[in-house]
C-alpha positions in Angstrom: 23.1 24.7 -11.5 22.8 21.3 -10.0 19.3 19.9 -9.3 18.2 19.3 -5.7 17.5 15.7 -4.7 13.7 16.3 -5.1 14.2 17.8 -8.5 16.5 15.0 -9.5 13.9 12.4 -8.4 10.9 14.1 -10.1 12.8 14.7 -13.4 14.2 11.2 -13.7 12.6 8.1 -15.2 14.7 5.8 -13.0 16.6 6.3 -9.7 18.6 3.3 -8.4 22.0 2.2 -7.0 24.1 -0.1 -9.1 27.5 -1.5 -9.6 29.1 -1.0 -13.0 29.9 -4.4 -14.5 30.8 -3.4 -18.1 31.3 -0.4 -20.3 31.2 -0.7 -24.1 30.9 1.6 -27.1 27.2 2.3 -27.7 26.2 1.1 -31.2 22.5 1.0 -30.4 21.8 4.7 -31.1 23.0 7.1 -33.8 24.6 9.4 -31.1 27.1 6.8 -30.0 28.8 7.3 -26.7 29.0 4.6 -24.1 26.7 1.8 -22.9 27.1 1.1 -19.2 25.8 -2.1 -17.7 25.0 -2.0 -14.0 24.0 -4.7 -11.5 21.1 -3.0 -9.7 21.0 -3.1 -5.9 18.3 -0.7 -4.8 15.5 1.0 -6.7 13.6 4.2 -5.7 12.0 4.9 -9.1 11.5 2.8 -12.3 11.4 -0.9 -13.1 13.5 -3.0 -10.7 15.5 -5.1 -13.2 18.6 -6.8 -11.7 20.7 -5.7 -14.6 20.2 -2.5 -16.6 22.0 -0.5 -19.2 22.3 3.2 -19.4 23.9 5.4 -22.1 26.1 8.4 -21.6 28.2 10.5 -23.9 31.8 9.3 -24.5 33.5 12.3 -22.9 32.9 14.7 -20.1 33.2 17.6 -22.7 29.9 16.2 -24.2 28.4 15.8 -20.7 29.2 12.1 -20.4 29.3 10.7 -16.9 32.6 9.1 -16.0 31.5 5.6 -14.8 34.2 3.2 -13.6 33.9 -0.6 -13.7 33.6 -2.1 -10.2 32.3 1.1 -8.6 28.8 1.6 -7.2 26.7 4.6 -8.1 23.4 6.3 -7.2 22.0 6.7 -10.8 19.4 9.3 -11.9 18.5 8.3 -15.5 16.2 10.0 -18.0 14.4 8.5 -21.0 14.0 10.0 -24.5 13.3 8.7 -28.0 17.0 8.2 -28.7 18.0 6.4 -25.5 15.9 4.2 -23.2 17.9 5.3 -20.2 20.5 8.1 -20.4 22.8 9.6 -17.7 24.7 12.9 -18.0 27.0 15.1 -15.8 24.0 17.4 -15.3 22.1 14.7 -13.4 22.6 13.9 -9.7 24.3 10.6 -10.5 27.2 10.1 -8.1 29.5 7.6 -6.6 27.6 6.0 -3.7 30.0 7.4 -1.1 29.3 10.9 -2.4 25.5 10.5 -2.4 24.7 10.8 1.4 22.4 13.8 0.9 20.4 12.0 -1.8 20.2 8.7 0.0 18.9 10.6 3.1 16.3 12.4 1.0 15.2 9.2 -0.9 14.8 7.1 2.3 13.9 3.5 2.0 14.0 2.1 -1.6 10.9 0.6 -3.2 12.8 -2.6 -4.2 16.1 -4.2 -3.1 17.7 -6.7 -5.5 20.5 -9.3 -5.5 22.9 -9.8 -2.7 21.8 -6.7 -0.8 18.2 -7.9 -0.7 19.4 -11.4 0.5 21.6 -9.8 3.2 18.7 -7.6 4.4 16.3 -10.4 4.5 18.7 -12.5 6.6 19.3 -9.5 8.9 15.5 -9.2 9.4 15.5 -12.8 10.8 12.2 -13.7 9.4 10.4 -10.6 10.4 8.2 -9.0 7.7 7.6 -5.3 7.3 3.8 -5.0 7.1 3.7 -1.2 7.4 1.6 0.6 4.8 3.1 3.6 3.2 2.3 5.7 0.1 5.5 4.5 -1.5 4.9 0.8 -1.1 1.1 0.7 -1.9 -0.7 1.3 -5.0 -3.6 3.6 -3.9 -6.1 1.3 -5.6 -6.0 -1.3 -2.8 -6.4 1.5 -0.2 -9.4 2.9 -2.2 -11.0 -0.5 -2.4 -10.5 -1.1 1.3 -12.1 2.3 2.2 -15.0 1.6 -0.2 -15.6 -1.8 1.5 -15.5 -0.2 5.0 -18.0 2.5 3.9 -20.3 -0.3 2.6 -20.2 -2.0 6.0 -20.9 1.2 7.8 -23.9 2.0 5.6 -25.2 -1.6 5.9 -25.1 -1.3 9.7 -26.9 2.0 9.7 -29.7 0.6 7.6 -30.2 -2.3 10.0 -30.5 0.0 13.0 
């Protein structure tokens, strides 16, 4: 049974879109398979490196995902002791044109890299998005701001 977009997000170490630039035999782990290099475009979860490598089994019979050089995918990758980032047929990884449900669920990415980020910043015509959201903030700054505000309120109450 395929995971829902929410289950895919919560069970993955990294979720991003990327264009496959190279596929080679994976010599880095004892399990072999393929090493797929992707040029990362958008990131919803995980470290936003411009280029990343994922591992997958060499055949679909072993649950290997059938990546194709030049194609762009929405990637759900897991991490384990054997592979830093691993993708399988059981994940929600899909060609970007088949990932509409996931992209709608995921919403705005936390990071945009490379040409897509440059294009988006030109489209914004110098406008900056200053909205605060749970995804873009780190909770600690919100907590410190609230603590500061509470201190001001208490100081004013003491003076009156």
